[in-house]
N, C-alpha and C positions, 0 to 999 in steps of 0.2 A: 761572841754574838751568835744567836741561833739563826741558821741559814734556812732559806726557803726550801721546802720539799718539792723538788721538781719531779713529780711522780712519773710523768710520761717519759721524761728523759731517762730516769732511773730504770724504767721498764726496758727501754731500748738497750741500756748498758747491761742489764741482766740477761737479755736475749743474746747479746754479743758474747758475754762470758759463757753462756750455755753452749754456744757453738764452739767457742775456743776450747772448752773443757772436754770435747769429744776426743776419743782416742786418736782419731785421724786428724783432729784439728779442723780448721775451716779455711776458706779462701776469701779473698776480697769480694769476689762475685757473689758468694753465698751470703756474706754479711750484707751486701747491697740489697739482695733479694729479701732477706729476713727482716731487715730494719727499714726497708723502703727508702734508701738513701743512695747517693752516688759514690763513686770510688774515692774522691777526695774526702768526703765526709766519713767514709769507712776508715780511712787512714787516721783521721782525727779522733774517731772513737777509740781506736787501738792506743793512740797516744794518751788519751784521757784516762783509760783504764790503768795504764802504767803510771802516769803522773799523779792522778788523784787517789787511786786505790792501792798504789804501790804493789801492783800485781805484775810479775815478770811475764813477758810473752816471748816465746821463741818462734823461729821460723826455719823452714827447710828450704834449701836452695832448689829451685825447680829443675827438673830434668827437661831436656829439649822438648819444647812444645807444651809443657804443663805449667800450671799456676803455682806460685809460692803458697805454701800452707803455713798458717799461723796457729799456734796452740799454746795453752797455758804451760808455764814452767812445770816440769814433771813433779817436783817436790811439792809445789803448791797444790797441784791437782790431787796428789795423794792425800794431803791434809784436808782438802775440801771434801773428798769422798768419805772421810772418817767422821765428818760432822753430822750429828743427829740432833734435831731440835730438842728432844727430851733430855739430851745430855749437855745442854748449854751450861747448866749448873751456875746460874747467875748468883752472884753474891748479893747480900742485902744492900751494900753500898751501890752496886751496879743497878739494882732494881729502883732504888731511890733516885738515882741519876736519871733513869728512863722516865720516871713519873715527873721529875722536875722538868724535863724537856716537854712532856705531854702538857704540863701546866702552862707552857708558853705557846700552846697551839690553838689558843682561843680565836686567833685571827681566821682560822679555817671553819669556824662554827657555821653550820647550816649548809656546808658544801660536801661534795663527794669525798674530799680529802679528809674531813672530820670522820666520815663513815669508815674510811680505810684505817685511820688511826685507832678508832674504837675497836674495829675488828682485830687489828694486830694485837692490841693489849688484851682483848678477850682471849685470843689464842695463847698469849703468854701466861695468863692466869691458870690455864690448864696444866702448864708444865712447872708451876711453882713447886719447889721441894715440899714434901709432906711436913706438916707442922708449921709452915710459914704463912698459911692462909690468914690467920688472925692478924699477924704482923702486917701482911699486905693490905688488909682492910684499913689498918691504922695509917699506913703509908699514904693511902689514897686521900686521907683527910689533911695531910701535911700542907699540900700546896693548893693555894686558892687560884681558881681560873677566872679572873675578872673579865667582865664584858666592857668595862670602861675603857674608852679611847681606841678600842679595836674596831676596825672597819668591817662592814657587812658585805660579804662576797656571794651571798645567795643569788643565784641566777647568773653568775659570772663564770661558772665552771667551764663552759664551752670556750669562752675567750681565753681563760688561763690555759686550757688544753691546747688551743691553737697557737698560743704564744710559745709554749714549751716546744712544740713541734717546730715552729719557725726559728727559735734560737738554735736548736740542735741541727736543723737542716740548712741554716743560714739563708732563709728565704725572706725576701723583701715583702712587706705587708702593706695593704691599703687599709687605713683605719679612719673611723669617725671618732673624734676626741672632743669632749666637752671641756673647753678651756675656760677656767674661772677668770684668769687674768684678762683675756680678750672678751669675755662675756658672750661667747658664741661657740658653735660646734664647728670644728675644723676638719677638713678631709685632706689627708696627705699620705705619702708613702714613707715608711720608716724601715730601717734595718735594725731589728731587735737584737741587742747584744747580750744583755744580762738581766735576769730577774733577781730582785732582792727584797728583803723585809726591813722595814724601818718603823719603829715606834707603833706597832700594831697595824701597819699597812703594807701592802704589796706594791712595789714600784718596778719600773723597767728602764734600764739604760738603753737609749736608742741613738742611732745616727740618722738625722733627717736625710733621706736619699737625695733630695734635690740640692740641698745646700752643704751637706757634709758636716754640719755642726752637731755636737753631742748634747743630749738633753735627758732629763728624767721625766717619766710619765707616771701618773697614778693609775693603777689598773682599773679601779672602779669608775674612772671617767672615760674609759674606752667603751663606746656604745656599740660599735660594730668593727669586725676585723675579717679580712680575707687574705689568704696567702696567694702571692703571685708565683709565677714560674721563674722569676728572676732570682738567681743565687748571688748573694753579695760576698765580698771578701772581708774577712774579719780584720779589722785594723791592727796592724802590728804594734802601734804605739798606744793602744787602748789598755789601760791598767786600772780596772774598777776598784781594786783594793787601795791603790795609791790615791785615786780620786776621792774615795771615802775618807781616807786618812787625812787628806789635806783640807777637806770641806768641814765646816762647823756642823752642818746638818746634812741634808741630801741635795741642797742646791749649791753647785760649784760654779763660781764665777771668778772675777779678777781677785788676785791675792790681796789681803788687807792685814795690816799690822795694827793692833789695838792694845791700849793700856787701860785697865779698869780697876778702880779702887773699890773694894768691898768692905763693908763695916765689920767690926769685931764679931758681931752676932752671926753674920753670914760666913765669916772666914773659915770656920771648921767644915762647913758644907762644901765650900769651893775647893778646899785643900784635899778632900777625900776622893776627888774624882780627877780623871784625866779628860780635860775638855777638848783638847785637840793634840795632834802629834807634836807640834812645836809650841811649847808653852813654858813660862817661867813665873815663879811666884816669889815675891819679896815681902817679908814680914816687917811690919812697922811697929813702933814702940807702943802705940795705943791699942794693939791687938788687931788692927785692920790689916789688910794685905793689898798688894797691887799685883794683878794678874796680867801678864803680857802674853799675847798670842799672835802667831803668824798663821793665818787660816784663810778661808774663802767662804763666800756665802754671807755677805754683809746683811742681807734682809733678815736672815735667821739670827745672826749675832745681835742685831739691833732689837729684835723682839725679845731676845733673851735678857739683854741688859735692862730693858724697860720693865720686864716681869719682876725685877727685884725692887722696884720703886726707889725709895730714898736710901736703900742699902747698897746701891751700886752707882758709881759715877765714872763715866768715860773721861779719861784724861787726854788721850791721844788716839788718832790724829785730830787736828783742829776742825777739819771739815765734817768728820763723823760726829764729833762732840756737838757741833752746831746743829747737825741734823737731828740728833737725839733731843737737844734743847728745844727745837721747834716742835717736835712730836709731843714733848711734855706740855708745852704751851697750849697746843691744840686740845690735849686731854683735859687740862685745867679749865679751858673755856667751856667744856661740856657741863661742868659742875657749877658754873656761875649762876 
Protein backbone atom coordinates (compact mmCIF):
# COMPACT_ATOMS: atom_id res chain seq x y z
CA UNK A 1 0.00 0.00 0.00
CA UNK A 2 1.21 3.52 -0.90
CA UNK A 3 1.86 5.41 2.30
CA UNK A 4 1.17 9.09 2.88
CA UNK A 5 4.00 11.49 2.11
CA UNK A 6 4.65 13.29 5.36
CA UNK A 7 6.72 16.05 3.81
CA UNK A 8 7.20 18.16 6.93
CA UNK A 9 8.30 15.16 8.98
CA UNK A 10 10.60 14.03 6.18
CA UNK A 11 12.23 17.48 6.09
CA UNK A 12 12.97 17.26 9.80
CA UNK A 13 14.48 13.79 9.34
CA UNK A 14 16.63 15.08 6.47
CA UNK A 15 17.78 18.00 8.65
CA UNK A 16 18.69 15.53 11.38
CA UNK A 17 20.65 13.34 8.95
CA UNK A 18 22.46 16.45 7.69
CA UNK A 19 23.64 17.26 11.22
CA UNK A 20 24.58 13.64 11.90
CA UNK A 21 26.62 13.44 8.68
CA UNK A 22 28.97 16.26 9.75
CA UNK A 23 32.55 15.10 10.44
CA UNK A 24 32.12 16.07 14.09
CA UNK A 25 28.58 14.68 14.30
CA UNK A 26 26.02 16.47 16.43
CA UNK A 27 24.58 16.63 19.92
CA UNK A 28 21.09 16.22 21.27
CA UNK A 29 21.06 19.95 22.06
CA UNK A 30 21.93 20.81 18.44
CA UNK A 31 19.21 18.51 17.15
CA UNK A 32 16.69 20.15 19.48
CA UNK A 33 17.64 23.61 18.24
CA UNK A 34 17.66 22.73 14.51
CA UNK A 35 14.42 20.71 14.56
CA UNK A 36 12.62 22.82 17.21
CA UNK A 37 11.90 19.79 19.39
CA UNK A 38 12.70 18.69 22.95
CA UNK A 39 15.28 16.12 24.09
CA UNK A 40 12.86 13.20 24.31
CA UNK A 41 11.69 13.84 20.75
CA UNK A 42 15.31 14.16 19.56
CA UNK A 43 16.07 10.67 20.89
CA UNK A 44 12.93 9.44 19.11
CA UNK A 45 14.15 10.96 15.81
CA UNK A 46 17.47 9.10 16.17
CA UNK A 47 15.60 5.85 16.83
CA UNK A 48 13.36 6.42 13.80
CA UNK A 49 16.31 7.08 11.49
CA UNK A 50 17.84 3.77 12.55
CA UNK A 51 14.64 1.70 12.50
CA UNK A 52 12.83 3.15 9.47
CA UNK A 53 15.80 4.03 7.22
CA UNK A 54 18.18 1.30 8.46
CA UNK A 55 20.93 3.90 8.97
CA UNK A 56 23.44 3.06 11.69
CA UNK A 57 24.25 5.86 14.12
CA UNK A 58 27.31 5.78 16.35
CA UNK A 59 28.04 7.86 19.43
CA UNK A 60 31.10 8.92 21.40
CA UNK A 61 31.32 8.62 25.14
CA UNK A 62 31.43 12.14 26.54
CA UNK A 63 34.44 13.46 28.35
CA UNK A 64 33.79 14.94 31.76
CA UNK A 65 31.42 17.89 31.39
CA UNK A 66 30.82 17.44 27.63
CA UNK A 67 27.85 16.16 25.65
CA UNK A 68 27.58 12.83 23.86
CA UNK A 69 28.10 13.28 20.12
CA UNK A 70 26.08 11.28 17.60
CA UNK A 71 27.17 10.70 14.02
CA UNK A 72 26.41 8.51 11.03
CA UNK A 73 28.24 5.24 10.65
CA UNK A 74 31.54 6.07 8.90
CA UNK A 75 31.02 3.59 6.05
CA UNK A 76 27.53 4.90 5.39
CA UNK A 77 28.81 8.50 5.42
CA UNK A 78 31.48 7.59 2.88
CA UNK A 79 28.92 6.04 0.53
CA UNK A 80 26.58 8.99 1.05
CA UNK A 81 29.27 11.47 0.02
CA UNK A 82 29.89 9.50 -3.19
CA UNK A 83 26.31 9.84 -4.40
CA UNK A 84 25.71 12.37 -7.21
CA UNK A 85 22.22 12.96 -8.58
CA UNK A 86 23.40 12.67 -12.19
CA UNK A 87 24.99 9.30 -11.42
CA UNK A 88 21.87 7.64 -10.03
CA UNK A 89 21.62 5.71 -13.32
CA UNK A 90 18.03 4.62 -12.78
CA UNK A 91 17.02 1.56 -14.76
CA UNK A 92 13.95 1.57 -16.98
CA UNK A 93 12.15 -0.68 -14.47
CA UNK A 94 12.97 1.73 -11.63
CA UNK A 95 11.71 4.73 -13.60
CA UNK A 96 8.48 2.88 -14.44
CA UNK A 97 8.06 2.09 -10.73
CA UNK A 98 8.47 5.77 -9.83
CA UNK A 99 5.86 6.82 -12.37
CA UNK A 100 3.53 4.13 -11.04
CA UNK A 101 3.84 5.71 -7.58
CA UNK A 102 3.26 9.14 -9.09
CA UNK A 103 0.10 7.79 -10.72
CA UNK A 104 -1.28 7.08 -7.25
CA UNK A 105 -0.61 10.62 -6.03
CA UNK A 106 -3.83 12.09 -7.40
CA UNK A 107 -5.04 12.51 -3.83
CA UNK A 108 -2.70 15.49 -3.50
CA UNK A 109 -4.06 17.30 -6.59
CA UNK A 110 -4.27 21.06 -6.08
CA UNK A 111 -2.04 21.11 -3.00
CA UNK A 112 1.57 22.11 -2.37
CA UNK A 113 2.39 18.40 -2.15
CA UNK A 114 1.41 17.93 -5.81
CA UNK A 115 3.65 20.89 -6.72
CA UNK A 116 6.58 19.26 -4.92
CA UNK A 117 5.94 15.92 -6.66
CA UNK A 118 5.85 17.59 -10.09
CA UNK A 119 9.02 19.55 -9.31
CA UNK A 120 10.83 16.39 -8.23
CA UNK A 121 9.88 14.54 -11.43
CA UNK A 122 10.88 17.57 -13.47
CA UNK A 123 14.35 17.39 -11.97
CA UNK A 124 14.51 13.66 -12.60
CA UNK A 125 13.72 14.22 -16.29
CA UNK A 126 16.90 16.31 -16.58
CA UNK A 127 19.06 13.37 -15.51
CA UNK A 128 17.44 10.67 -17.62
CA UNK A 129 20.16 8.83 -19.58
CA UNK A 130 20.67 10.05 -23.14
CA UNK A 131 18.44 8.24 -25.63
CA UNK A 132 15.80 7.39 -23.03
CA UNK A 133 13.76 10.58 -23.43
CA UNK A 134 11.41 9.11 -26.04
CA UNK A 135 10.84 6.03 -23.93
CA UNK A 136 10.19 8.26 -20.91
CA UNK A 137 7.48 10.14 -22.80
CA UNK A 138 5.84 6.78 -23.53
CA UNK A 139 6.16 5.73 -19.88
CA UNK A 140 4.27 8.86 -18.81
CA UNK A 141 1.24 7.62 -20.77
CA UNK A 142 1.18 4.14 -19.24
CA UNK A 143 -0.46 5.03 -15.93
CA UNK A 144 -3.78 6.81 -15.71
CA UNK A 145 -4.18 9.31 -12.88
CA UNK A 146 -7.93 9.27 -12.20
CA UNK A 147 -9.83 11.93 -10.27
CA UNK A 148 -12.64 9.53 -9.44
CA UNK A 149 -13.11 8.80 -5.72
CA UNK A 150 -10.14 10.94 -4.66
CA UNK A 151 -10.90 13.66 -2.15
CA UNK A 152 -10.03 17.31 -2.71
CA UNK A 153 -7.57 18.78 -0.19
CA UNK A 154 -7.22 22.19 -1.80
CA UNK A 155 -7.10 24.73 1.02
CA UNK A 156 -6.25 22.08 3.61
CA UNK A 157 -2.45 22.43 3.26
CA UNK A 158 -2.07 24.35 6.52
CA UNK A 159 -4.09 21.76 8.44
CA UNK A 160 -2.01 18.90 6.99
CA UNK A 161 1.16 20.85 7.77
CA UNK A 162 0.14 21.43 11.39
CA UNK A 163 -0.89 17.80 11.79
CA UNK A 164 2.50 16.51 10.62
CA UNK A 165 4.17 18.85 13.12
CA UNK A 166 1.86 17.66 15.88
CA UNK A 167 2.49 13.96 15.11
CA UNK A 168 6.26 14.45 15.15
CA UNK A 169 6.32 16.65 18.25
CA UNK A 170 3.57 14.65 20.01
CA UNK A 171 1.59 17.78 20.70
CA UNK A 172 -2.05 17.69 21.80
CA UNK A 173 -4.28 19.66 19.40
CA UNK A 174 -7.56 21.52 19.70
CA UNK A 175 -9.72 20.89 16.63
CA UNK A 176 -13.08 21.78 15.17
CA UNK A 177 -14.39 18.65 13.43
CA UNK A 178 -17.43 18.34 11.19
CA UNK A 179 -18.98 15.08 12.36
CA UNK A 180 -21.36 13.60 9.78
CA UNK A 181 -22.70 11.00 12.21
CA UNK A 182 -23.58 13.59 14.85
CA UNK A 183 -24.67 16.19 12.31
CA UNK A 184 -22.74 18.94 14.04
CA UNK A 185 -19.31 20.52 14.43
CA UNK A 186 -17.50 19.26 17.51
CA UNK A 187 -14.67 20.98 19.36
CA UNK A 188 -12.33 18.80 21.39
CA UNK A 189 -8.70 17.97 22.18
CA UNK A 190 -6.96 15.13 20.37
CA UNK A 191 -3.59 13.38 20.52
CA UNK A 192 -2.68 12.84 16.82
CA UNK A 193 -0.91 9.48 16.44
CA UNK A 194 -0.64 8.52 12.77
CA UNK A 195 -1.57 9.88 9.34
CA UNK A 196 -2.52 7.38 6.65
CA UNK A 197 -4.11 7.06 3.21
CA UNK A 198 -7.16 4.93 2.46
CA UNK A 199 -9.06 4.66 -0.83
CA UNK A 200 -8.19 8.12 -2.09
CA UNK A 201 -8.51 9.90 1.25
CA UNK A 202 -6.28 11.06 4.09
CA UNK A 203 -7.11 9.95 7.61
CA UNK A 204 -5.71 10.36 11.09
CA UNK A 205 -5.50 7.91 13.96
CA UNK A 206 -6.13 9.84 17.16
CA UNK A 207 -6.60 9.35 20.87
CA UNK A 208 -9.31 11.56 22.34
CA UNK A 209 -7.43 13.38 25.09
CA UNK A 210 -10.34 13.49 27.55
CA UNK A 211 -11.57 9.90 27.22
CA UNK A 212 -8.51 8.03 25.95
CA UNK A 213 -10.37 6.08 23.24
CA UNK A 214 -8.92 5.58 19.75
CA UNK A 215 -10.67 6.94 16.64
CA UNK A 216 -10.04 7.73 13.00
CA UNK A 217 -10.77 11.19 11.59
CA UNK A 218 -11.13 12.27 7.97
CA UNK A 219 -8.69 15.13 7.32
CA UNK A 220 -11.08 17.08 5.07
CA UNK A 221 -13.60 17.35 7.92
CA UNK A 222 -11.17 19.17 10.20
CA UNK A 223 -12.17 22.83 9.89
CA UNK A 224 -9.68 24.34 12.35
CA UNK A 225 -6.66 23.13 14.29
CA UNK A 226 -4.26 24.62 16.79
CA UNK A 227 -1.34 23.00 18.60
CA UNK A 228 -1.26 23.29 22.36
CA UNK A 229 1.84 23.26 24.54
CA UNK A 230 0.85 19.93 26.07
CA UNK A 231 3.07 17.02 25.03
CA UNK A 232 1.39 13.60 25.12
CA UNK A 233 2.99 10.20 25.61
CA UNK A 234 2.75 7.86 22.63
CA UNK A 235 0.74 4.79 23.75
CA UNK A 236 2.93 1.71 24.05
CA UNK A 237 0.10 -0.62 23.01
CA UNK A 238 -0.85 1.34 19.88
CA UNK A 239 -0.06 -0.66 16.74
CA UNK A 240 -1.67 1.00 13.68
CA UNK A 241 -0.54 -1.72 11.28
CA UNK A 242 -2.19 -4.38 13.43
CA UNK A 243 -5.37 -2.34 13.74
CA UNK A 244 -5.57 -1.91 9.96
CA UNK A 245 -4.92 -5.62 9.44
CA UNK A 246 -7.75 -6.59 11.79
CA UNK A 247 -10.29 -4.07 10.48
CA UNK A 248 -12.25 -4.67 7.27
CA UNK A 249 -11.94 -1.00 6.33
CA UNK A 250 -10.76 1.96 8.38
CA UNK A 251 -13.38 1.65 11.12
CA UNK A 252 -12.19 -0.67 13.84
CA UNK A 253 -14.72 -1.75 16.47
CA UNK A 254 -15.72 -5.00 18.18
CA UNK A 255 -14.49 -8.20 16.46
CA UNK A 256 -17.05 -10.00 14.30
CA UNK A 257 -17.08 -13.43 12.64
CA UNK A 258 -19.10 -13.71 9.42
CA UNK A 259 -19.84 -16.40 6.85
CA UNK A 260 -20.93 -15.20 3.42
CA UNK A 261 -21.94 -17.26 0.40
CA UNK A 262 -21.03 -15.76 -2.97
CA UNK A 263 -22.48 -16.89 -6.28
CA UNK A 264 -20.42 -18.74 -8.89
CA UNK A 265 -20.32 -15.55 -10.97
CA UNK A 266 -18.71 -13.56 -8.16
CA UNK A 267 -16.52 -16.37 -6.79
CA UNK A 268 -13.47 -15.64 -9.02
CA UNK A 269 -13.54 -11.96 -7.99
CA UNK A 270 -13.70 -12.83 -4.28
CA UNK A 271 -10.98 -15.49 -4.53
CA UNK A 272 -8.42 -13.22 -6.17
CA UNK A 273 -8.22 -10.86 -3.19
CA UNK A 274 -7.24 -10.95 0.45
CA UNK A 275 -10.19 -9.25 2.15
CA UNK A 276 -8.86 -9.42 5.70
CA UNK A 277 -5.98 -11.00 7.60
CA UNK A 278 -8.04 -13.88 8.99
CA UNK A 279 -10.13 -15.42 6.25
CA UNK A 280 -10.97 -18.85 4.81
CA UNK A 281 -12.67 -19.82 1.54
CA UNK A 282 -14.65 -23.03 0.97
CA UNK A 283 -15.46 -24.09 -2.61
CA UNK A 284 -18.91 -25.57 -3.24
CA UNK A 285 -19.91 -28.03 -5.98
CA UNK A 286 -22.05 -25.51 -7.88
CA UNK A 287 -19.11 -23.11 -8.24
CA UNK A 288 -20.20 -20.81 -5.45
CA UNK A 289 -18.00 -20.24 -2.39
CA UNK A 290 -18.33 -19.50 1.31
CA UNK A 291 -16.03 -16.81 2.68
CA UNK A 292 -15.43 -16.91 6.45
CA UNK A 293 -13.83 -13.87 8.06
CA UNK A 294 -12.70 -12.78 11.51
CA UNK A 295 -12.55 -9.01 11.26
CA UNK A 296 -13.93 -5.77 12.73
CA UNK A 297 -15.87 -2.82 11.37
CA UNK A 298 -19.32 -4.36 10.90
CA UNK A 299 -20.71 -1.15 9.37
CA UNK A 300 -18.32 -1.45 6.41
CA UNK A 301 -18.72 -5.24 6.14
CA UNK A 302 -22.50 -4.78 5.96
CA UNK A 303 -22.24 -2.17 3.19
CA UNK A 304 -19.87 -4.46 1.30
CA UNK A 305 -22.24 -7.44 1.48
CA UNK A 306 -25.20 -5.34 0.32
CA UNK A 307 -23.18 -4.02 -2.63
CA UNK A 308 -23.23 -7.51 -4.21
CA UNK A 309 -27.03 -7.67 -4.25
CA UNK A 310 -28.33 -11.21 -4.87
CA UNK A 311 -24.79 -12.52 -5.45
CA UNK A 312 -24.00 -12.46 -1.71
CA UNK A 313 -25.86 -14.03 1.22
CA UNK A 314 -24.71 -13.72 4.82
CA UNK A 315 -25.14 -17.07 6.58
CA UNK A 316 -23.73 -16.34 10.04
CA UNK A 317 -24.08 -14.94 12.63
CA UNK A 318 -27.85 -14.96 12.96
CA UNK A 319 -28.15 -11.42 14.36
CA UNK A 320 -26.08 -9.93 11.51
CA UNK A 321 -28.08 -11.94 8.95
CA UNK A 322 -31.27 -10.48 10.42
CA UNK A 323 -29.81 -6.96 10.24
CA UNK A 324 -28.92 -7.35 6.56
CA UNK A 325 -32.37 -8.83 5.88
CA UNK A 326 -34.02 -5.75 7.44
CA UNK A 327 -31.84 -3.44 5.35
CA UNK A 328 -32.90 -5.30 2.17
CA UNK A 329 -36.58 -4.94 3.17
CA UNK A 330 -36.13 -1.20 3.61
CA UNK A 331 -34.38 -0.97 0.23
CA UNK A 332 -37.18 -2.93 -1.46
CA UNK A 333 -39.83 -0.63 0.08
CA UNK A 334 -38.26 2.34 -1.72
CA UNK A 335 -39.11 0.78 -5.10
CA UNK A 336 -42.74 -0.14 -4.39
